C-alpha positions in Angstrom: 20.3 10.2 2.3 17.4 10.8 0.0 14.4 8.7 0.8 13.4 8.1 -2.8 16.1 5.5 -3.7 15.7 4.8 -7.4 14.1 1.4 -8.3 14.7 1.9 -12.0 18.5 2.1 -11.7 18.7 -1.2 -10.0 16.6 -2.8 -12.7 18.9 -1.2 -15.4 22.2 -2.0 -13.8 21.4 -5.5 -12.5 18.4 -7.0 -14.3 18.6 -5.7 -17.9 21.7 -7.7 -18.9 19.8 -10.9 -18.1 16.4 -10.0 -19.5 14.4 -13.1 -20.8 17.2 -15.4 -19.8 15.6 -18.3 -17.9 18.3 -20.2 -16.0 21.0 -19.6 -18.5 24.6 -19.0 -17.2 25.0 -15.6 -15.5 27.6 -13.8 -13.5 27.2 -15.0 -9.9 27.0 -11.4 -8.7 23.8 -11.0 -10.7 22.0 -14.3 -10.4 21.0 -16.5 -7.5 21.4 -20.3 -7.3 19.1 -21.9 -9.9 17.1 -24.0 -7.4 15.0 -23.9 -4.3 11.4 -23.4 -3.2 10.0 -20.0 -2.7 7.1 -18.3 -1.0 5.9 -15.0 -2.3 4.3 -13.2 0.7 3.6 -10.0 -1.2 2.0 -10.2 -4.7 -1.1 -8.8 -6.3 -3.5 -10.4 -8.7 -6.2 -7.7 -9.0 -7.3 -6.3 -12.3 -8.6 -2.9 -13.3 -12.2 -3.5 -12.1 -11.1 -4.3 -8.5 -9.8 -0.9 -7.5 -9.4 2.7 -8.9 -6.0 1.8 -10.4 -6.1 4.7 -13.0 -6.9 7.3 -10.3 -4.2 5.8 -8.1 -1.5 5.9 -10.7 -2.4 9.3 -12.2 -3.1 11.1 -9.0 -0.8 9.5 -6.5 2.1 7.7 -8.2 2.8 10.2 -11.0 4.4 13.2 -9.3 3.5 15.9 -11.7 -0.2 15.1 -11.4 -1.3 17.0 -8.3 -4.9 17.6 -9.2 -7.8 17.1 -6.9 -5.8 18.0 -3.9 -3.9 14.7 -4.0 -0.3 14.9 -3.3 2.1 12.6 -5.1 5.3 11.2 -3.6 8.4 10.7 -5.8 7.5 8.3 -8.7 9.5 5.3 -7.9 10.1 3.2 -11.0 8.2 5.6 -13.3 10.7 6.3 -16.0 8.5 8.6 -18.0 5.4 9.7 -16.0 3.9 11.6 -19.0 3.9 8.5 -21.2 2.5 6.4 -18.3 -0.4 8.9 -18.0 -1.1 8.6 -21.7 -1.3 4.8 -21.4 -3.6 5.0 -18.4 -5.9 7.3 -20.4 -6.1 4.7 -23.2 -6.8 2.0 -20.6 -9.5 4.0 -18.9 -11.3 5.1 -22.1 -10.9 2.1 -24.4 -10.0 -1.1 -22.5 -11.4 -1.0 -18.9 -14.9 -1.8 -20.1 -13.7 -5.1 -21.6 -12.1 -6.2 -18.3 -13.9 -9.0 -16.4 -15.3 -8.1 -13.1 -15.1 -10.3 -10.0 -18.8 -11.3 -10.6 -17.8 -12.3 -14.2 -15.0 -14.5 -12.9 -17.1 -16.0 -10.2 -19.7 -17.1 -12.8 -16.9 -18.6 -14.9 -15.2 -20.4 -12.1 -18.5 -21.8 -10.8 -19.3 -23.1 -14.3 -22.2 -20.8 -15.0 -20.8 -19.0 -18.0 -18.1 -19.4 -20.6 -14.8 -17.6 -20.1 -14.6 -14.1 -21.4 -12.1 -14.1 -24.2 -10.9 -10.6 -23.1 -9.8 -12.1 -19.8 -7.0 -14.1 -21.3 -3.4 -13.0 -21.9 -3.7 -13.6 -25.7 -6.9 -11.7 -26.1 -5.9 -8.9 -23.8 -2.8 -8.3 -25.9 -4.9 -8.5 -29.0 -7.4 -5.9 -27.8 -4.5 -3.7 -26.7 -3.0 -3.8 -30.3 -6.5 -3.2 -31.8 -6.8 -0.1 -29.6 -3.3 1.1 -30.5 -4.1 0.6 -34.1 -7.1 2.9 -33.8 -5.0 5.5 -32.0 -2.3 5.4 -34.6 -4.9 5.8 -37.4 -6.3 8.8 -35.6 -9.7 10.5 -36.5 -10.8 9.3 -39.9 -12.1 11.5 -42.7 -15.5 12.9 -42.0 -15.2 12.0 -38.3 -12.7 14.5 -37.0 -13.5 15.6 -33.5 -14.0 19.2 -32.8 -11.0 20.9 -31.3 -12.7 21.3 -27.9 -13.3 17.5 -27.8 -9.7 16.5 -28.7 -8.0 14.3 -26.2 -4.5 15.7 -26.0 -3.2 12.7 -24.1 -4.4 10.3 -26.8 -2.8 12.7 -29.4 0.5 12.5 -27.6 0.3 8.8 -27.4 -0.4 8.6 -31.2 2.6 10.7 -32.0 4.9 8.6 -29.8 3.5 5.3 -31.2 4.3 6.5 -34.7 7.7 7.6 -33.7 8.6 4.4 -31.8 6.8 2.1 -34.2 9.0 3.1 -37.0 6.5 5.2 -38.9 8.0 8.6 -38.3 10.2 8.6 -41.4 7.5 7.4 -43.8 4.6 9.1 -42.2 4.4 12.8 -41.3 2.8 13.3 -37.9 0.9 16.2 -39.3 -0.4 14.4 -42.4 -4.1 14.8 -42.7 -4.8 11.9 -45.0 -6.0 8.8 -43.2 -3.5 6.0 -42.6 -4.4 2.5 -43.7 -5.3 0.0 -41.1 -2.5 -2.3 -42.2 0.1 0.4 -41.8 -1.3 1.5 -38.5 -1.3 -2.1 -37.1 2.3 -2.6 -38.2 3.3 0.5 -36.3 1.2 -0.5 -33.2 2.7 -4.0 -33.1 6.2 -2.6 -33.4 5.7 0.0 -30.6 4.0 -2.5 -28.3 6.9 -5.0 -28.6 9.8 -2.5 -28.1 11.9 -2.4 -25.0 11.1 1.2 -24.3 9.2 2.8 -21.5 6.1 3.0 -23.8 6.3 -0.7 -24.7 6.8 -1.7 -21.1 3.8 0.4 -19.9 1.6 -1.0 -22.7 2.4 -4.6 -21.9 2.0 -3.9 -18.1 -1.5 -2.4 -18.8 -2.7 -5.6 -20.4 -2.3 -7.3 -17.0 -5.1 -5.2 -15.6 -7.4 -6.5 -18.3 -7.1 -10.2 -17.4 -8.8 -12.7 -15.1 -7.3 -13.0 -11.7 -6.7 -16.8 -12.1 -4.9 -16.0 -15.4 -2.7 -13.5 -13.6 -1.9 -16.3 -11.0 -0.7 -18.5 -13.9 1.4 -15.7 -15.2 3.1 -15.2 -11.8 3.6 -19.0 -11.4 5.2 -19.2 -14.8 7.5 -16.3 -14.1 8.7 -17.8 -10.8 9.4 -21.1 -12.5 11.3 -19.3 -15.3 13.3 -17.7 -12.5 14.5 -21.2 -11.6 12.4 -21.3 -8.4 9.7 -23.7 -7.3 6.8 -21.7 -5.9 5.0 -23.5 -3.1 2.8 -20.6 -1.8 1.5 -17.3 -3.3 -0.1 -14.7 -1.0 -2.0 -12.2 -3.2 -2.9 -9.0 -1.3 -6.2 -7.3 -1.9 -6.1 -3.5 -1.6 -8.8 -1.1 -0.6 -8.1 2.6 -0.9 -11.4 3.6 -2.7 -12.8 5.8 0.1 -9.7 7.8 0.3 -9.6 8.4 -3.5 -13.3 8.9 -3.8 -13.9 6.2 -6.4 -15.4 2.7 -5.7 -14.5 -0.5 -7.5 -16.5 -1.2 -10.6 -19.9 -2.8 -10.4 -19.5 -6.5 -9.8 -16.2 -6.2 -8.0 -17.1 -5.3 -4.5 -14.7 -6.4 -1.8 -16.9 -9.4 -0.9 -17.0 -10.5 -4.5 -13.2 -10.1 -4.8 -12.8 -12.2 -1.7 -15.1 -14.9 -3.2 -13.0 -14.9 -6.4 -9.8 -15.6 -4.5 -11.5 -18.3 -2.5 -12.5 -20.0 -5.7 -8.9 -19.6 -7.1 -7.6 -21.2 -3.9 -10.1 -24.1 -4.3 -9.0 -24.8 -7.8 -5.4 -25.6 -6.8 -4.5 -29.3 -6.7 -0.8 -29.0 -7.2 1.8 -26.5 -5.9 1.7 -23.6 -5.4 -1.1 -23.1 -2.9 -2.7 -19.7 -3.2 -4.1 -18.0 -0.1 -4.7 -14.2 0.1 -4.8 -11.3 2.5 -8.1 -9.6 2.5 -8.1 -5.8 2.3 -9.4 -3.8 5.2 -9.8 0.0 5.2 -10.7 1.6 8.6 -12.2 4.5 6.7 -14.6 2.2 5.0 -15.5 0.9 8.4 -16.2 4.4 9.6 -18.5 5.1 6.6 -20.4 1.9 7.4 -20.8 2.9 11.0 -21.8 6.5 10.2 -23.9 5.8 7.0 -25.1 2.2 7.1 -27.9 2.9 4.6 -25.5 4.2 1.9 -22.5 1.9 2.9 -24.2 -1.3 4.0 -21.2 -3.6 3.6 -19.4 -4.2 6.9 -15.7 -4.5 6.1 -14.9 -6.3 9.3 -17.6 -8.9 8.5 -16.0 -9.2 5.0 -12.7 -9.9 6.6 -14.1 -12.6 8.9 -16.0 -14.2 6.1 -12.8 -14.3 4.0 -11.0 -16.1 7.0 -13.8 -18.6 7.5 -15.1 -19.3 4.0 -12.6 -18.3 1.4 -9.2 -19.6 2.7 -7.7 -16.2 3.4 -4.6 -16.1 5.7 -4.9 -12.5 7.1 -5.6 -8.9 6.4 -4.0 -6.1 4.3 -3.8 -2.4 5.4 -2.7 0.6 3.3 -1.8 3.4 5.8 -0.4 5.9 3.3 -3.9 6.7 2.2 -4.3 8.6 5.5 -4.2 6.7 8.8 -1.7 5.4 11.3 -1.6 1.9 12.8 -2.9 3.7 16.0 -2.9 7.2 17.4 -5.1 8.9 14.8 -6.8 11.1 17.4 -4.3 13.9 17.3 -4.4 17.1 15.3 -4.2 15.2 12.0 -5.3 16.4 8.6 -7.9 14.5 6.6 -9.5 15.3 3.3 -12.2 18.0 3.8 -14.7 16.1 1.5 -14.5 13.0 3.7 -15.0 15.1 6.9 -18.0 16.7 5.3 -19.6 13.5 4.1 -19.2 11.9 7.5 -20.2 14.9 9.5 -17.2 14.5 11.7 -14.4 16.8 12.8 -10.8 15.7 12.6 -10.6 14.4 16.2 -13.8 12.4 15.9 -12.7 10.9 12.6 -9.3 10.0 14.1 -11.0 8.3 17.1 -13.3 6.4 14.8 -10.4 5.2 12.7 -8.6 3.9 15.9 -11.8 2.1 16.9 -12.1 0.5 13.5 -8.4 -0.6 13.6 -8.9 -2.0 17.1 -11.7 -4.1 15.8 -9.4 -5.6 13.1 -6.6 -6.3 15.5 -9.0 -8.1 17.9 -10.4 -10.2 15.1 -6.9 -11.1 13.9 -5.8 -12.1 17.4 -8.9 -14.3 17.7 -8.0 -16.1 14.5 -4.3 -15.8 15.0 -4.3 -14.2 11.6 -1.4 -12.0 10.3 -1.6 -8.4 9.2 0.5 -6.9 6.5 0.8 -3.1 5.9 2.4 -0.8 3.3 5.3 0.6 5.3 7.3 3.0 3.2 6.9 6.8 2.7 5.4 6.4 -0.7 2.0 6.5 -2.4 0.5 9.1 0.0 -3.0 10.3 -0.9 -2.5 13.7 0.8 0.3 16.0 2.1 2.5 14.0 4.4 0.0 11.1 4.6 2.7 8.6 3.6 4.5 9.4 6.8 1.7 7.7 8.7 3.3 4.4 7.7 5.8 5.0 10.5 6.7 1.7 12.2 6.7 3.5 15.6 2.9 3.4 15.5 3.1 -0.4 15.0 5.3 -0.7 18.1 2.6 1.0 20.1 0.1 -1.6 18.8 2.5 -4.4 19.7 3.0 -3.0 23.2 -0.6 -3.7 23.9 -1.0 -6.7 21.6 2.4 -8.5 21.6 0.9 -11.7 20.0 -0.3 -9.9 16.8 1.5 -11.1 13.7 2.6 -8.0 11.7 4.6 -7.5 8.6 5.7 -4.0 7.6 6.2 -4.1 3.9 8.7 -2.5 1.5 11.6 -2.2 3.8 15.3 -2.3 3.0 15.8 1.2 1.6 17.3 2.6 4.8 16.3 6.1 4.0 13.0 6.9 5.8 13.2 8.6 9.2 10.6 8.4 11.9 9.0 11.6 13.2 7.4 9.9 16.2 8.8 11.6 19.3 9.8 8.4 21.0 12.2 7.3 18.2 14.7 10.1 18.2 14.5 10.3 14.4 15.6 6.7 13.8 15.3 5.2 10.3 12.4 2.7 9.9 14.5 -0.4 9.7 16.3 0.4 13.0 13.0 0.9 14.7 11.9 -2.5 13.5 15.2 -4.1 14.2 15.4 -2.7 17.7 12.1 -4.3 18.6 13.1 -7.6 17.1 16.4 -7.6 18.9 14.6 -7.0 22.2 11.9 -9.5 21.4 13.5 -12.2 19.2 10.5 -14.5 19.5 8.0 -11.8 18.4 6.0 -11.9 15.3 7.1 -8.6 13.9 8.6 -8.9 10.3 9.6 -6.8 7.4 9.3 -7.7 3.8 11.7 -6.6 1.0 9.1 -6.7 -1.8 10.0 -4.5 -4.8 13.6 -4.6 -3.6 15.0 -2.4 -6.3 13.9 0.7 -4.5 16.4 -0.2 -1.7 19.4 -0.8 -3.9 22.1 1.4 -5.4 22.3 2.0 -9.1 26.1 1.7 -9.4 28.2 -1.2 -8.3 29.5 0.8 -5.3 26.0 1.9 -4.3 24.7 -1.7 -4.8 27.4 -2.9 -2.4 26.6 -0.2 0.0 23.0 -1.4 0.2 24.2 -5.0 0.6 26.4 -3.8 3.5 23.4 -2.0 5.1 21.2 -5.1 4.9 23.8 -7.6 6.0 24.7 -5.1 8.9 21.0 -5.0 9.9 20.9 -8.8 10.1 24.2 -8.8 12.1 23.0 -6.2 14.6 19.3 -7.2 15.0 18.4 -10.6 13.5 21.5 -12.8 13.2 19.6 -15.8 11.7 17.6 -13.6 9.3 14.3 -14.9 10.8 12.3 -11.7 10.5 12.8 -10.9 6.8 10.3 -12.0 4.2 10.5 -12.2 0.4 7.8 -10.7 -1.9 7.8 -9.7 -5.6 5.1 -7.0 -5.4 3.9 -8.5 -8.7 2.0 -7.3 -10.7 3.1 -3.8 -9.7 6.8 -4.7 -10.4 5.7 -5.4 -14.0 6.1 -1.8 -14.7 9.9 -2.4 -14.8 11.5 -3.3 -18.1 13.2 -6.4 -16.8 10.8 -7.6 -14.2 10.8 -11.0 -15.9 14.0 -12.0 -14.1 13.5 -10.0 -10.9 13.2 -12.9 -8.4 16.3 -14.7 -9.5 18.3 -11.4 -9.4 17.1 -10.6 -5.9 18.2 -14.1 -4.8 21.6 -13.3 -6.3 21.8 -10.1 -4.4 21.1 -11.9 -1.1 23.5 -14.7 -1.8 26.4 -12.9 -3.5 26.3 -9.3 -2.5 25.0 -9.7 1.1 26.9 -13.0 1.4 24.1 -14.5 3.4 24.4 -18.2 4.2 22.3 -20.8 2.4 20.2 -21.1 5.6 19.6 -17.4 5.9 18.6 -17.1 2.2 16.3 -20.1 2.5 14.6 -18.5 5.6 14.1 -15.2 3.7 12.8 -16.9 0.5 10.7 -19.6 2.2 10.9 -20.6 5.8 10.1 -17.3 7.6 6.8 -17.1 5.7 5.5 -20.1 7.6 6.3 -18.6 11.0 4.8 -15.2 10.1 1.7 -16.6 8.5 1.1 -19.1 11.2 1.4 -22.2 8.9 3.8 -24.3 11.0 2.5 -27.6 12.5 0.0 -27.0 15.2 -0.6 -23.3 14.3 -4.1 -22.1 14.4 -4.1 -20.7 10.9 -2.6 -23.9 9.4 -5.4 -25.8 11.0 -8.0 -23.4 9.7 -6.6 -23.7 6.2 -6.5 -27.5 6.4 -10.2 -27.3 7.4 -10.8 -25.2 4.3 -9.1 -27.9 2.2 -11.2 -30.7 3.8 -14.4 -28.8 3.1 -13.5 -28.3 -0.5 -12.0 -31.8 -1.2 -8.5 -30.4 -1.6 -5.4 -32.4 -0.8 -3.8 -31.6 2.5 -0.4 -32.1 0.9 -0.9 -28.9 -1.1 -0.2 -26.7 1.9 3.6 -26.5 2.3 5.3 -27.6 5.5 7.5 -25.3 7.4 10.1 -26.3 10.0 12.6 -24.9 12.5 16.2 -24.9 11.4 19.0 -25.6 13.9 21.7 -23.7 12.0 23.7 -21.5 14.4 23.8 -17.8 13.8 26.7 -17.0 11.5 29.6 -14.9 12.5 29.4 -11.8 10.3 32.7 -9.9 9.9 31.6 -7.4 7.2 32.6 -3.8 8.0 29.9 -1.4 9.1 28.1 0.3 6.3 28.2 4.1 5.9 25.3 6.1 7.3 24.0 6.7 3.8 24.4 5.1 0.4 24.9 7.0 -2.8 22.0 6.9 -5.2 24.0 7.9 -8.3 22.4 6.3 -11.3 24.1 3.8 -13.5 23.9 4.3 -17.3 20.7 2.9 -18.7 
């Protein structure tokens, strides 16, 4: 079965018919029950200043862009990679500078400055339309750029904007006379609002221009519109800058980002609570160890400070950038530039990465803090780097540290096979499930964030995936106690119908998988408490309540989690086939 199951097809075949329909009547096969509390254990609230998002998208996500020795995995969800690259060019050149840094947001949240107008949804969209208007107008008379200086990506974007904005019939793409600002703005507004790939990418790009607390409001509103009551959001920071050779913008260091999210947490007085996962990159730790004068920030110290002072729950790892959970000392390839900068050979770098990871695991065990890691063979920064997400390496960690709380993210596609010698080529989910079955009280979990990549695009394929997931629960986790829900927002915003994603996923679990109400509630809410260590008496819960007391926050804000006595259901569904068809439904 191909490992790059199409996300877009699921969105087209399941979500598009209900786009923008908040809680209105829907076929029960498409929409979940319009009630219930929810915990989003996997979302993102970063903006374009916090990480090299343009480099990541253009050099890792988009498959045709293989420059700078960066290998791109199949572009899940990218309907038109060329158009997305054009939009990222616009964002980088004309909009990124107007995006508030973490330092800007800290100053605002602490009352030192007024809010940047560009950090709000309304003004981000206004600035986007202004930029599109300038692009549509093109070089004005007397100011034409020399041919050598022409930006062909912006030229391509201009032509597409005119075409999709309704200007192609009345305005020749080759016309040399300047277009009026009024006509250009009308075209820009029309193209921005259309339900095309271009319109979707443009609206998505405005998210990366906004304040992080504004993004939190957007996600909360979206979950409410999906007929759910959010009680806890867990935004994940990401750090892959060292692997991509581009640091966050000035004013958005990891320490500053952690401080912002701590302030956002402190602002909450009513549900949902917001508590993040702080990013940790072992390569950054190696740079700090080898070059303390040029890399003075200790990432492990940043993690501990986030735990102690900023209300963070745990840590986030991103292995497809180039490292395993453990066992990096073998003959493993690394970017030559990194080896040169550090003055290490491959074996020594691998050993240093293992040492840095060991430091994180010990710290998390000391605080009983959870770890979440990207766990699918996607978004690799080098050839076969994404295979380093293999859950077999996590089982090696858990063999020595069975008390560690670990979530392997982005599971449920049933297509990625392990290459670790001890697994016999098992698929990722079976490796995870086998450990859970043998250790039912363990704290190994998998999340199903961005679930569309794990679902078929035709009704038959959709049902096939439902059978695979329900079969996994039957065979390994009968009460569904080790599956977690996450949206992967804001990344899922690249999809045309992401607005009703959560409610549609709930419908898939309830109606296609035919899970019981208890199982669905555990996936959408209860399991998060066990994974995160937020049940009564858990160390992390006590730590967060201490954070509340120190910041005059109501203890009632932190949701309560409880054990359910429901017996494991008797599942009689037939076994699913070894692979599901990924044939694409008509869009």
